[in-house]
C-alpha positions in Angstrom: 0.0 0.0 0.0 1.5 3.3 -1.1 2.8 5.2 2.0 2.1 2.5 4.5 3.9 -0.6 5.6 4.7 -2.4 8.9 6.7 0.5 10.3 4.0 3.0 9.5 1.4 0.6 10.9 3.2 0.7 14.2 3.0 4.5 14.1 -0.8 4.1 13.6 -1.0 1.8 16.7 1.0 4.3 18.7 -1.6 7.1 18.0 -4.1 5.4 20.3 -1.5 4.4 22.8 -0.4 8.0 23.2 -3.7 8.7 24.8 -2.6 6.7 27.9 1.2 6.5 27.6 2.6 9.5 25.8 6.0 8.9 27.5 6.3 5.4 26.1 5.2 6.6 22.6 7.8 9.4 22.7 10.5 6.8 23.6 9.3 4.5 20.8 9.4 7.0 17.9 13.2 7.1 17.7 13.4 3.3 17.8 11.3 3.4 14.6 13.4 6.2 13.2 10.2 8.3 13.1 9.2 11.8 14.1 5.9 13.0 15.6 5.1 14.5 12.2 5.7 11.1 10.5 3.5 9.4 13.1 0.7 12.0 12.4 1.1 11.5 8.7 0.8 7.7 9.0 -2.3 8.0 11.1 -3.8 10.5 8.7 -3.1 8.2 5.8 -4.6 5.2 7.6 -7.8 7.2 8.4 -8.0 8.3 4.7 -7.8 4.7 3.6 -10.7 3.8 5.8 -12.8 6.5 4.1 -11.6 6.3 0.5 -14.2 4.6 -1.7 -11.6 2.7 -3.8 -9.4 1.6 -1.0 -9.3 -2.0 0.0 -11.6 -2.9 3.0 -11.3 -5.2 6.0 -8.7 -7.9 5.7 -7.7 -6.8 2.2 -6.5 -3.4 3.7 -4.5 -5.1 6.4 -2.8 -7.4 3.9 -2.1 -4.5 1.6 -0.3 -2.7 4.4 1.3 -5.6 6.3 2.0 -8.0 3.4 1.4 -11.7 3.6 0.9 -13.0 7.2 3.7 -14.9 8.9 1.0 -17.4 10.2 -2.4 -18.3 9.0 -4.7 -20.5 11.1 -8.3 -21.7 10.4 -10.5 -21.8 13.5 -14.1 -22.6 14.2 -16.2 -20.7 16.7 -19.5 -22.4 17.1 -20.9 -22.5 13.6 -18.6 -19.7 12.3 -15.4 -20.5 10.4 -12.8 -17.8 10.9 -9.2 -17.3 10.0 -6.5 -15.9 12.3 -3.6 -14.2 10.7 -0.4 -12.9 12.4 2.3 -10.5 11.5 5.5 -9.6 13.3 5.9 -5.9 13.9 9.3 -4.1 14.3 8.5 -2.2 17.5 7.3 -5.2 19.6 9.4 -8.3 18.8 7.7 -10.2 21.6 4.2 -9.6 20.1 2.6 -10.1 16.7 -0.4 -8.3 15.2 -3.3 -10.7 15.1 -6.4 -10.3 12.9 -9.4 -12.6 13.2 -11.5 -12.5 10.0 -14.8 -13.9 9.1 -16.5 -14.7 5.8 -15.7 -12.3 3.0 -12.6 -11.0 4.8 -14.5 -9.0 7.4 -12.3 -8.1 10.3 -13.9 -9.4 13.5 -11.1 -8.6 15.9 -7.5 -7.4 15.8 -4.9 -6.8 18.5 -1.3 -7.5 19.6 -0.8 -11.1 20.8 2.1 -13.1 22.2 4.7 -14.0 19.6 5.9 -17.6 19.4 9.0 -18.1 21.5 8.6 -14.8 23.3 11.1 -14.3 26.2 8.5 -12.3 28.2 7.8 -14.2 31.5 4.2 -15.2 32.3 2.1 -12.5 33.8 1.5 -12.8 37.6 -0.5 -10.7 40.0 2.0 -8.1 41.2 4.3 -8.6 38.2 2.6 -7.2 35.1 4.9 -5.7 32.6 3.8 -2.6 30.7 4.4 -2.8 27.0 5.5 -6.4 27.3 2.4 -8.4 28.5 -0.6 -8.7 26.2 -4.2 -9.2 27.0 -4.1 -13.0 26.7 -1.2 -13.1 29.2 -3.1 -11.1 31.9 -6.5 -12.8 31.5 -4.8 -16.1 32.5 -3.8 -14.7 35.9 -5.9 -16.4 38.6 -8.9 -14.3 39.6 -8.6 -12.1 36.5 -11.9 -10.8 35.1 -12.0 -9.3 31.5 -14.0 -6.1 31.1 -14.9 -4.4 27.9 -14.8 -0.6 28.4 -16.8 -0.1 25.2 -14.0 1.4 23.1 -12.8 -0.7 20.2 -9.1 -0.2 20.8 -9.2 -0.6 24.6 -9.7 -3.4 27.1 -9.4 -3.9 30.8 -8.7 -6.8 33.1 -9.7 -6.5 36.8 -7.5 -8.6 39.1 -8.4 -10.2 42.4 -6.4 -7.8 44.4 -8.3 -4.8 43.0 -5.7 -3.8 40.4 -7.0 -2.7 37.0 -4.8 -3.5 33.9 -5.5 -1.2 31.0 -4.8 -2.3 27.4 -4.7 -0.5 24.0 -4.7 -2.7 21.0 -4.1 -5.7 23.3 -0.9 -4.4 24.8 -0.7 -3.5 28.5 -0.4 0.2 29.0 -0.7 0.7 32.7 -1.8 -1.0 35.9 -3.9 1.0 38.3 -3.7 0.1 41.9 -6.9 0.0 44.0 -7.7 3.3 45.8 -6.8 3.4 49.4 -9.8 2.6 51.5 -10.5 5.1 54.2 -10.8 3.9 57.7 -14.3 4.3 59.3 -14.5 7.4 61.4 
């Protein structure tokens, strides 16, 4: 896709992450050899593609930008046949971009997921690693409860100890500690 490839796709993902972690996004831009202006231009181009009448849609758009997937897996959910495609991204070597598509190439879900052979240790209560653990890692923590905040790019996991793990595009952005409980007066 003219003007967008995996590097630029990382810049697109960073746009939503900057809402919660502008510090980590600022640190990531030099690792991609990018400026804020380039990140803004990539996001603008991505949005334009979503609204252009002749641009590819759904899975075809992702494939045009990311190229052929590294992995392709057929899955069945109930009576629905889906395909899961995964691409490595240069900014997060421990995670891959995962797209679940349905009939006709419609994108049903997409997020960062654990890459095969990742050195990131398993998530544990009290040891959640920002920008390393992904949603699937944290939902496996005993007592974890997944919560949909109603925003497509975000997700939350509430842990048994009261912590709240906040994700953007499936990547852990922050862990909020429970508010201190006031003693009765």
